[in-house]
DRENGUVO-265470 format. One record per atom (N, C-alpha, C): y, x, z. Coordinates in steps of 0.001 Angstrom, whole numbers, plus 500000, padded with zeros to 6 digits. Example, Ala and Ser with C-alpha at 12.3 -4.5 7.8 and 13.67 -1.06 7.14 Angstrom:
! DRENGUVO-265470
494310513190507800
495500512300507800
496700513200507800
497750512850507080
498940513670507140
500030512900507870
//
This chain:
! DRENGUVO-265470
320727156425102977
322063156160103104
322434156495104256
323874156996104033
324678157980104972
324573157355106380
324313158116107659
324603157487108980
325946157085109035
326482156708110427
327687156237110550
328573157408110813
330043157356110325
330738158441110647
331191158793112125
331406159613112617
332055160131113627
333561160668113654
334360160562114413
335615161103114286
336121161374115252
336164163097115706
336384163504116815
337998163624117123
339146162961117557
340483162863117263
341398163621118255
341902164626117800
342860165126118600
344510164513118012
345604165370118606
346524164979118117
347053165174116643
348181164251116260
348719164433114883
348152163293114166
348926162962112585
348458161786111898
347063161665111170
346643163052111147
345488162931110454
344019162150111012
344064162224112220
342728161524112648
343111160000112458
343953159224112434
344494157896112126
343978157758110409
344418158770109901
344304158521108412
342927158400107939
341964159305108633
340325158938108332
339614158122108912
340313157511109886
339920156360110731
340042154697109743
341366155266108871
341610153944107649
340889153957106850
340036155268106546
339006155247105209
337820154653105497
337657154615106822
336372154191107542
336400153539108503
336990152347108342
337071151313109461
336051151135110252
334764151544110303
333549151473111146
333268152675111799
334293153926111743
333922155014112256
334016155064113609
333221155438114314
333212155635115886
334650156804116280
335568156583116944
336474157536117217
336097157990118716
336050159322119062
336477160129120509
337118161030120500
337539160956121528
338806161788121834
338633162412123350
339265163430123782
339196164019125119
340459163662126216
340267163117127167
341237162896128421
342171164215128579
343376163970128239
344600164392128497
345104165224127084
344257164835125596
344586165557124533
345423164078123786
346612164404123518
347291163258122915
346795162811121400
346624161523121343
345974160909119985
347201159702119619
346915159174118437
347816158180117915
346975156577118030
345807156677118435
344895155569118873
345349154663119639
345222153298119610
345252152520120458
344160152646121504
344128152445122802
342967152591123786
341957152072123404
342013150682122847
340596149990122484
339968150583121146
340599151571120608
340077152119119314
339612153393119619
339604154033120726
339182155536121040
338403155210122197
337424156478122430
336525156362123409
336635157785123853
337389157971125065
337858159444125619
336704160358126611
336374161386126479
335840162136127131
336392163199127643
335772163858128844
336137165176129422
335719166247128862
336493167103128561
336114168132127807
334893169009128596
334884168925129652
333939169482130372
332610168863130439
332731167824129534
331273166697129527
330716166810128229
330666167568127414
329963167845126056
328938167188125972
328248167401127069
326639166582126945
326638164933126678
327681164615127704
328198162994127581
328686162590126207
329327163272125564
330177163152124206
328899162856122974
328056164270123051
326939164129121981
325831162671122552
325653162629123539
324967161315123731
325627160342123196
326746160020123496
327574158859122940
327431158736121644
327797159762120790
327908159914119575
326475159190118824
325400159704119053
324012159420119091
323632157852119479
324058157434120063
323867156151120519
324540155177119844
325739155562119306
326546155026118314
325916155253116912
325152155838116886
324259155949115125
324952157141114511
325748158277114959
326645159090114078
325728160032113820
325879159987112268
325177161218111958
325867162278111663
327422161766110761
328189162417109848
329630162855111172
330089163859111286
331170164337111953
332409164869111401
333397164294111816
334163165258111290
335257165436112617
335885166573112736
336922167189113608
338145167141113082
339428166289113831
340400166337113146
341583166351114146
342886166977113825
344002166850114605
344341168204115209
345294168200116210
345611169626116654
345162169753117956
344189170456118471
343518170582119828
343961172159120218
345045172074121365
345299173129122033
344108174090122601
344484175213122827
342938175670123576
342545175500124728
341241175321124943
340953174557126363
341073175273127565
341477174253128418
341653174973129824
340196174282130718
339332174657130782
337814173902131528
338254173966133108
337462172763133847
337158173195135129
336384173658135207
335897174803135895
334482174928136166
333468174276136766
333855173623137703
333519172613138673
333018171441138159
333676170947136821
333445169594136518
332259170064135152
331656171213134728
330970171498133750
329697170594133970
329365169885132680
327905169334132778
326644170556131987
325837170330132014
324876171604131701
325274171865130268
325420170891129496
325673171298127820
327040172286127944
327699171886128673
329417172333128389
328891174168129234
328327174138130230
328185175370130821
327391176297130100
326277175829129169
325530176701128416
326495177194127000
327557176225126440
328669176553125476
329682177335126166
330136177145127254
331437178183127823
331165179290127209
330008180024127659
330411181515127600
330855182098125951
330243181150125080
330502181306123827
331987180960123053
332105179975123758
333917179455123654
334702180462124187
334591180977125606
335545182077125834
335307183375125165
333698183543124405
333948184942123839
335010184901122519
334422183682121893
335337183462120629
336615183530120680
337155183257121889
338604182990122010
339111184247121860
338428185082122346
338913186595122295
338990187058120744
338034186276119737
338134186825118605
338842185763117721
339942185332118045
340746184380116880
340172183074116922
340962182395116244
340765180687115803
339397180761115219
339271181509114262
338333181321113189
336728181397113757
336683182227115053
335546182530115698
335208181154116594
336467180678117407
336259179541118056
335796178312117160
336297177911116219
335780177123115111
334596177119114578
333985178482114686
332564178173114273
331653178450115220
332245178449116313
331216178139117439
331111176558117615
332276175903117446
332112174553117544
331623173499116686
331643174070115149
330676173652114130
329260173860114648
328768175308115038
327591175457114906
326959174711116266
327897174398117152
327331173591118627
326983172058117997
327778171483117035
327517169913116541
326344170013115511
326279171180114882
325208171000113806
323861171515114395
324011172241115673
322574172405116233
322014171024116879
323104170115117179
322900168820117799
322431167445116735
322250168202115395
321941167317114513
322933166527113719
324185167014113894
325307165956112885
325635167184111840
325906166275110876
326517166841109818
327718167003109672
328518168227109490
329857168549110221
330810168466108634
331625167384108526
332440167203107551
333704167505107630
334411168231106723
335799168349106453
336783167020106235
337900166870106690
339115165714106031
338975165442104953
338960166610104125
338833166613102960
337955166049102253
336748165833102878
335395165274102109
335568163854102411
336387163573103513
336634161988104075
337773161364102860
338652162082102827
339683161539102276
340582162879101297
339477162840100063
340079163684099069
341324163537098517
341920162410098574
343372161999098172
344381162735099124
344201163041100247
344951163961101129
345474165299100737
344498165944099920
344982167187099554
346015167468098360
346697168629098568
347392168980097394
346836169216096300
347548168201095208
347277168669093876
347607169430093094
347031170048092072
347658171257091537
348988170789090515
349895171820090715
351320171267089756
352063170833090547
353323170546089846
354514169797090649
354160168433091526
354594168567092677
354049167263093593
355472166555093889
356595167430094107
358176166792094511
358827167532094175
360040167098093758
361363167940093753
361189168797092335
362416169337091983
362652170202090958
361349171032090654
360937171214089154
360045172226088959
360321173774089133
359716174414089871
359910175692090082
360552176820089093
361442177440089241
361939178276088132
361093179718087984
361411180519087450
360748181734087468
360714182673088658
361576182542089238
362089183355090525
361201182666091676
361188181155091623
360145180715092852
358959181088092448
358397181165091301
356873181349090740
356484182906091074
357813183752091032
357339184879091490
357066185118093070
357929184519093760
357832184286095055
356536183672095510
355957182813094715
354829182181095177
353818183486094978
353860184197093777
352523184820093615
352507186001094809
353875186402095046
354059187507096413
353624186849097485
353897185646097851
353664185078099172
351865185156099178
351068184339098146
349611184692097800
349193185934098227
349976186924097527
349597188332097652
349694188554099234
350402188319100093
350619188899101261
349779187955102130
349390186684101998
348363186105102911
346929186753102492
346705186971101118
345456187503100698
345624189059101655
346411189769101981
346240190998102262
346090190641103815
346511189768104590
346506189777105806
345331188867106184
344945188344105511
343785187196105728
342495187591106842
341906189129106428
341067189512107085
341561189695108693
342805189514108849
343399189937109996
343270188155111193
343357187161110625
343118186102111103
344623186013112105
345659186037110788
346777185997111797
347463184411111587
347467183833110285
348150182582110454
347982182038108918
348476180950108259
348062180238107046
349200180229106355
350164180929106415
351647180708105664
352496181827105675
353511182316105049
354539183084104998
355813182455104205
356561182994104447
358085182847103576
358308184096102640
358912183762101392
359443184728100986
360622184448100130
361378185159100082
362779185088099214
363183186555098309
363174186153097152
363594187208096185
362384188220096358
361239188332096865
360157189034096619
360321189893098245
360875189850099146
360727189889100430
360167189066101177
359383189329102121
358798188638103282
359961188421104412
360271187176104777
361076186986105652
360431186563107108
359013186431107035
358274186077108008
356740185656107689
355621185902108722
354582185533108488
354086184457109663
353184183583109218
352682182646110544
351696183357111150
352091183101112713
351001183392113875
350404182750114500
350080182920115860
349474181822116770
350254180776116562
351719180953116767
352779179978117088
352808178418116310
352505179058114837
352188178082113971
353405177992112978
353405177075112141
354454176924110856
355738176418111011
355849175776112138
357303175075112629
357978176762113264
357340177374114079
357691178475114666
358120179633113581
357409180152112635
357306180479111520
358990180154110899
359195178677110497
359990178395109697
361391178504110456
361469177981111986
362441178403112777
362974180045113138
361935180844113017
362378182267112703
363299182448111658
362993182047110517
363154182196109094
364621181570109428
364837180800109845
366161179898109734
367374180713110597
367057181673111719
367659182526112139
367955184113111016
367389184033109992
367560185102109394
368989185328108967
369807186330108716
371098186223108418
370880186239106738
371927185590106159
372184184992104858
372012186551104092
372664187615104285
372730188813103935
371288189393103561
370281188930104191
368850189634103928
368127188688102878
368904187768102695
368159186394101621
368742187093100078
367907187434099247
368002187626097758
368187186600096867
367461185454097615
367386184076096651
366742182931097746
366576181992097180
366273180972097795
365054180965098490
364382180729099463
363286180976100213
362134180131099899
361126180610099767
359821179909099394
358681179818100532
358378178751101285
357139178623102265
355783178986101163
354801179540101834
353705179690101117
352546179239102112
351630178231101525
350540177853102713
349531177602102016
348496178495102610
346994178611101999
346214178934102899
344816178709102932
343869179067103852
343564180605103648
342914181085104793
342622182489105103
341193182399104167
340684183895103686
339512183770103036
338412183959103603
337368183000103279
336434182512104131
336510181489105352
338010180996105315
337904179996106396
337236178511106056
336592178263107337
335752176580107258
336899175784106878
337332175162105803
338049174066105714
337383172644106186
336219172614106669
335900171547107373
336451171246108731
337089172147109277
337532171685110397
338799172980110550
339552173507109845
340762174231109873
341152174171108515
341701172973107751
342307173060106532
343905173081107018
344562173970106400
345933173952106686
346651172615106429
348052172324106617
348260170926106329
350092170820106555
350908170114106016
352233169781105950
352594168491106188
353339167912106942
353757166810106996
355398166639106985
355872165537107513
357427165466107431
358184166256108277
357606166561109428
358286167627110323
358433168599109731
357507169263108809
357498170400107972
358650170619107081
358923169485106311
359814169222105654
361431169482106021
361434168617107293
362703168441108170
363087170244108563
362307170739108979
362134172216109551
362576173015108276
362121172726107312
362218173524105583
363675173290105451
364027171871105527
365489171685104846
366645172662105942
366451172373107530
367074173218108036
367387174559107807
366026174961107626
366157176522107255
366646176766105913
366995175875105247
367598176402103762
366307176600103032
365051176390102835
363980176602102374
364221175652100915
363862176223099855
364022175733098448
362743175206098018
361470175898098430
360448175562097878
358949175407098613
358381174700098676
356765175005099644
355918175054098716
354903176041098692
353974176341097506
352636175747098430
351830175190098073
350697174920098770
349161175181097880
348379175949098511
346894176261097688
346527175007097402
346340174559095850
345972173282095404
344306172663095589
344335171666096372
343073171131096849
342735171804097963
343533172840098738
343007173074099897
344038173213101268
345105172518100918
345856172363101887
346238170696101875
346449170203103075
346462168491103634
347950168275103258
348125166916102865
349587166382102658
349523165488103796
349967165603104692
349684164466105840
351122163702105893
350608162038106313
351696160935106095
352438161279104368
351707161381103351
352142161821102106
353003161030101923
353504159803101891
354529158907101115
355833159689101763
355839159547103363
357192160211103820
357296161616103668
356203162178103266
356472163687103607
356770163723101550
356643163473100816
357345163431099602
358538162840099449
358631161871100174
360091160954099882
361217161918100457
360953162540101864
361953163444102711
362080164810101843
361079165334101062
361158166348100170
362115166122098981
362135164626098478
362679164601097216
364213164446097721
364371163625098806
365481163540099360
366452165147099856
366159165725099909
366185167007100368
366472167888099205
365894167735098143
365816168764096967
364801169426097069
363750169584098218
362977170700098254
361615170708097375
361347171656096380
359723171427095494
358782171693096435
357881170860096124
356794170677096653
355793171246095458
354899172416095397
354068172571094234
352911172956094619
351723172391093967
350782173245094361
349973174336093495
349981175318094055
349610176433093425
348115177008093464
347435177875092134
346516178184092185
346214179322093046
346363179207094626
345912180482095254
344626180527095937
//
């Protein structure tokens, strides 16, 4: 029989969605990191006290662990580090210089060495991932499908550089790529692109990088993505089927339909 699920919850809608699927899950968070949980539903720890977090997880019978939500790059108080965090800190600092993927691998490795099975959000809630085919809005035409293919090619080429998980294409031309600032910043940049540079309605393509550990860093979109896309004049949002999360699904799809934006699950 599988042991208790633990959720390390950071910002956003994903952690509460996981907790809904398993009401008995133990929910842990970090002081100073925003969460959507009521105070009596989450136990907070300091980032500098990872040893205390591990002890609490084991005391609560947690054997399976999922890390969910947005966590800004940590700033640790060296004077507050416990022994466990002190031993981890050099690896974290080194990984920060190697990009997000390197940092995520260090975190996963840390919890696995402590005896936890690290799961992805998609393993706890498979229904949150984008299905293949038309998800919302009008069916994509040939031009949109061509831009989706072009976007997939761009992301595949950039994947080894660990830059981001999205790009925007219009008429075969790349209007922007996602970088450390995230998808919203990409869409905002595209919104400021002059109309004369757009050959066709623009398409956002989202897909994980090659070799990316989806247990801890699966791309996602939500209602805010739709609002930003509408403001930027995007016509289509293409998601790698089965490998991108649809957060706040009903609200996201309703917003897309109202805006006339296509959401499409592509084989990327």
